[in-house]
N, C-alpha and C positions, 0 to 999 in steps of 0.2 A: 504494500500500500504506500502510495506517495503522500507527500504533505498535502497536496491538493485534494486527494481522496479522503483524507482524514478530517480536513477542516472546511471543505467546500460547503456553503450553507444550503445549496439546493437539495431538495428532498431530505430535509433534516430528520424526519422520522425514520427513514430507512438508514441514514448515516449513523445515527446514534442509538437507535432502539431496536433495529433488526439485525439478524445474522446469528451465526453460531456463537457460542461462548468464546471460542478461540478468536473469532473475528472481532468481537466486541472488546475483548481484552487487548488485542493488538492495536485497535484504534485508540483505546484509552492510553496505552503506553506511548504511542506516537504523539498524542496530544500533550501528555505530561512531559515528554522529552522536548517538544517544541515550545510549549507555553507554560510549563509548570512554575518556573521561577517568576515569570511575569504575573502569573495568576496569584502566586503567594505574596507578591509585592503590591498587587492591585488594591487601591483604596476602596473599591467596591467589594471585591472578593474576600479580602483578608478579614474584615469584620463579620461578614456573613458566615465565613468558615469558623470563626471564633464562636459565634452564636450557636451554630450547629454543634460544635465541639462541647460547649457547656450543656446543651440540651441532651446530647448523647451521654455525657457523664452522669447527669441526673437519672436518665433512663436506665443506664447500666447499674447504678446503685440500687434502684428499685428492683431491677431484675435479680440482682444478687440477694437482696432482702427476701425475695420470694423464692430463692434457690433455683431460678430458671436456668442459669448456666449448667448446673448439675443435671437438672431434669432434661434439658434439651440435649446435652452431650450423651446422656444415657439413651434417650430416644433415638438419637442419630446413629448410635451403634447397632440398633436393631434393623433387621432387614425390612421391616414394615414401618420404619420410623418416618417422621414428617419430612426430614431433610433428604428427600430422594434425589437422584441425579437430575430429575426434571426441574428441581428448584433452581439450579444454576442458570437455567434459561430465563429466569426472572431478573437477572442482572442486566444492566444496560451500560452503555459507554459512560454516561454522565455519572452514574452511581459508582462505577469502578474508578473513574477519574477523581471523584470526591474522596474516596478512600485513599487514593494515592496522595492527594493533597493533605490528607490527615496523617500522612507518613506511615501508612500501612503497606507492608510488602504484599502486594496483590499478586497471588500466583495460584495456579491450580494445584491441588493436592491430589496425587494419584493414589487411589485406594479402590476398594470394591466398586464395580461399575454402577451399582444401584444407589450409591451415596452422592450427595452434592460435592462437587469438586472444590468447593470453597470451605469445606469443613477441615479445620486443623485438628491437632491433638486435643484441644480444649473446646471444640465446637466451632461455630461460625467465626471466620477471620475478620468479618466486616463490622466495624462500629456503625457505619452508615449502610444499612441493609437494603436489599431490594424492597420496594413498596409492598409487594405481596407478603414477604416474610415479616416485615415490620408490623403488618396488620393482623397476622395470623396467630391466634391463640388456640391451641388444640384442646381437646377435652381434658387431657391430663392437667394442663395449666389451670383451666377454668375450675375443675373439680377440687384442686388442691388449694386454691386461693380463696381468701375471704372476699366479700363484695367490696369492701373498702380498698383492699390491695389491688383488685382488678380495676376499680375506678381510677386509682392513682396510676396504674400501669397504662390504662387507656388514655388518660389525660397527658401523661408524659410522652406517650407514643405520638399523639396528635401534635404536640409541640415539636417533636423531632421531625415529623412528616412535614409540617409547615416550614420549618427552617431548611430542611433538605430540598424541598420543592422551590423555595425562594432562591437558594444557592444555585440550584440547577438552572433556573431562569437567568440568573446573573452570568453563569458560565456560558450558556448558549448565546447570550447577548455579546459577551466578550469574544467568543469564537466567531460570531458573525462579523465582527469588526476586524478580524485578522485576515480576512480573505480579500 
């Protein structure tokens, strides 16, 4: 993929949201290589990234309070777990790029074919998760949690989703100006 193919604004939906996991990861890496430092220095992107980071920290603390990392890692290790190989398809170029901007080493983990390739030894490698994954709470989570804990989780998830969507829009605007 050339620079033009990774950053060209025409057909933005297919450029940033379609394709195989490998194609989306390749596009995100190219964009990060070409524009990552400029993005991190941008007066629009830097504060939006900071806002998202703070929202992700609050959500992570709530998830830890609810023991979700342990529950989800256990579930992911089962062959009928929630984090199947199909879940990786929910990632997109912008979400992968956001994780790179958050200094996450975004790479595919090779393990059993039926598991999501973005599961590391301790579960999902993404702080900024695909929208589907961010919004999904399986029956195990819902049954183990109190109503108050679920309400807090859902509120914090909404805050993350809003910040992540806002940052994505800023990134798309930035990229449109680079071509």
